[in-house]
C-alpha positions in Angstrom: 76.8 90.5 27.0 76.9 87.6 29.3 79.8 85.6 30.3 78.4 82.7 28.5 78.1 84.2 25.3 79.2 82.8 21.9 80.3 85.9 20.7 83.8 87.6 21.8 83.6 91.4 22.1 86.8 92.5 20.1 88.2 96.0 19.2 85.3 98.6 19.5 82.9 96.2 20.7 82.6 94.4 17.2 81.3 91.0 17.6 83.1 88.0 16.2 81.8 84.4 16.5 83.7 82.0 18.5 84.9 79.1 16.3 83.2 75.7 17.2 80.0 77.3 19.3 76.6 78.0 18.0 74.3 81.2 18.3 71.4 81.0 20.6 67.8 80.4 19.2 66.5 83.6 17.8 69.5 85.5 17.4 71.7 86.2 14.1 75.3 85.7 14.2 77.4 88.8 14.7 80.2 89.3 12.4 82.4 92.3 11.6 82.4 93.9 8.3 85.8 94.2 7.2 86.5 94.9 3.5 88.4 92.1 1.7 91.8 93.0 0.6 90.6 91.4 -2.9 87.8 94.0 -2.9 90.1 97.0 -3.0 91.4 97.9 -6.6 95.0 97.7 -6.8 96.9 100.8 -7.3 98.3 101.0 -11.1 102.0 101.2 -11.2 103.4 104.4 -12.8 100.2 106.5 -12.8 100.1 110.1 -11.8 97.1 112.2 -11.0 95.8 113.8 -14.3 96.3 117.3 -12.5 100.0 116.7 -12.0 102.3 115.3 -14.8 105.2 113.0 -13.7 108.1 114.9 -12.5 111.3 115.0 -14.7 114.0 112.9 -13.5 116.0 114.7 -10.7 119.5 115.4 -11.3 122.3 112.6 -10.6 124.8 113.1 -7.9 128.1 111.6 -7.5 128.5 108.8 -4.8 131.1 111.0 -3.1 128.7 113.8 -2.7 125.8 111.5 -1.4 128.3 110.1 1.1 129.3 113.5 2.3 125.5 114.4 2.5 124.8 111.2 4.5 127.8 112.2 7.1 126.3 115.9 7.3 122.7 114.3 8.1 124.2 111.9 10.6 125.9 114.6 12.4 122.8 116.4 12.6 120.9 113.3 13.8 120.9 114.1 17.5 118.4 116.1 19.5 121.1 118.0 21.5 123.0 118.7 18.1 119.8 120.0 16.5 119.2 122.2 19.6 123.1 123.4 19.3 122.3 124.4 15.8 119.0 126.2 16.5 121.0 128.3 19.2 123.8 129.1 16.9 121.7 130.3 13.9 121.2 133.7 15.4 124.6 134.3 17.0 127.8 132.7 18.0 127.9 131.2 21.4 130.6 129.8 23.9 130.0 126.5 25.5 128.7 127.8 28.9 126.0 129.8 27.0 124.8 126.4 25.3 124.8 124.9 28.7 122.5 127.5 30.2 120.3 127.7 27.2 119.9 123.9 26.7 120.0 122.7 30.3 122.8 120.1 29.3 126.0 119.2 31.1 129.1 120.9 29.7 130.8 117.8 28.9 127.9 116.6 26.8 127.7 119.8 25.0 131.4 119.8 24.4 131.1 116.3 22.9 128.3 117.2 20.6 130.3 120.3 19.5 133.1 118.1 18.6 130.8 116.0 16.2 129.6 119.0 14.7 133.0 120.6 14.0 134.2 117.2 12.6 131.3 117.5 10.1 132.0 121.1 9.3 128.7 122.3 10.7 130.4 124.6 13.3 133.6 126.3 13.6 135.0 127.5 16.9 137.2 130.8 17.4 139.1 131.5 20.2 138.4 134.9 22.1 140.6 135.0 25.2 139.9 132.2 27.4 136.7 131.1 25.6 135.7 129.5 22.4 132.9 131.1 20.6 131.1 128.5 18.2 129.2 129.6 15.2 127.8 127.8 12.2 129.9 127.5 9.1 127.1 128.7 6.8 123.4 129.4 7.0 122.4 126.4 4.7 123.1 124.2 7.9 120.3 126.2 9.9 117.8 125.9 7.0 118.0 122.2 6.9 117.6 121.9 10.8 114.7 124.6 10.9 113.0 122.7 7.9 113.4 119.3 9.7 111.9 121.0 12.9 108.9 122.6 11.1 108.2 119.3 9.5 108.1 117.4 12.9 106.0 120.2 14.3 103.5 119.8 11.3 103.0 116.1 12.2 102.7 116.7 15.9 
């Protein structure tokens, strides 16, 4: 298209008329075919597919239970802490093993372990000069493994 054209080249080469200009003789104006918002049917509220009935209401939880679950999820909401949980799901490890496996500085590993201990995700047991960290229970590993698997599906 020449530089003196009355049509802008927009996304993907779709021509859009420039306001206040005319189209040269013998040429039809170029416009993009964009569906109107009004042309789309509005979704009907509370309508489920005929193949799947509406699910029954889920069980209610106490505000205290939801607060504890929120605290747990916040404790797991850092990539390094997720990596630590993945390392601990198979066996207990000491700090230097986590440092070597994750390639993260020792002070940072220790800081993240403190957060995980405070949230009752991990527990440390002293063995001589070392503290071996392990998961409190396997439910926590399932949460992290499922979250990672879900993230990998979207990638």
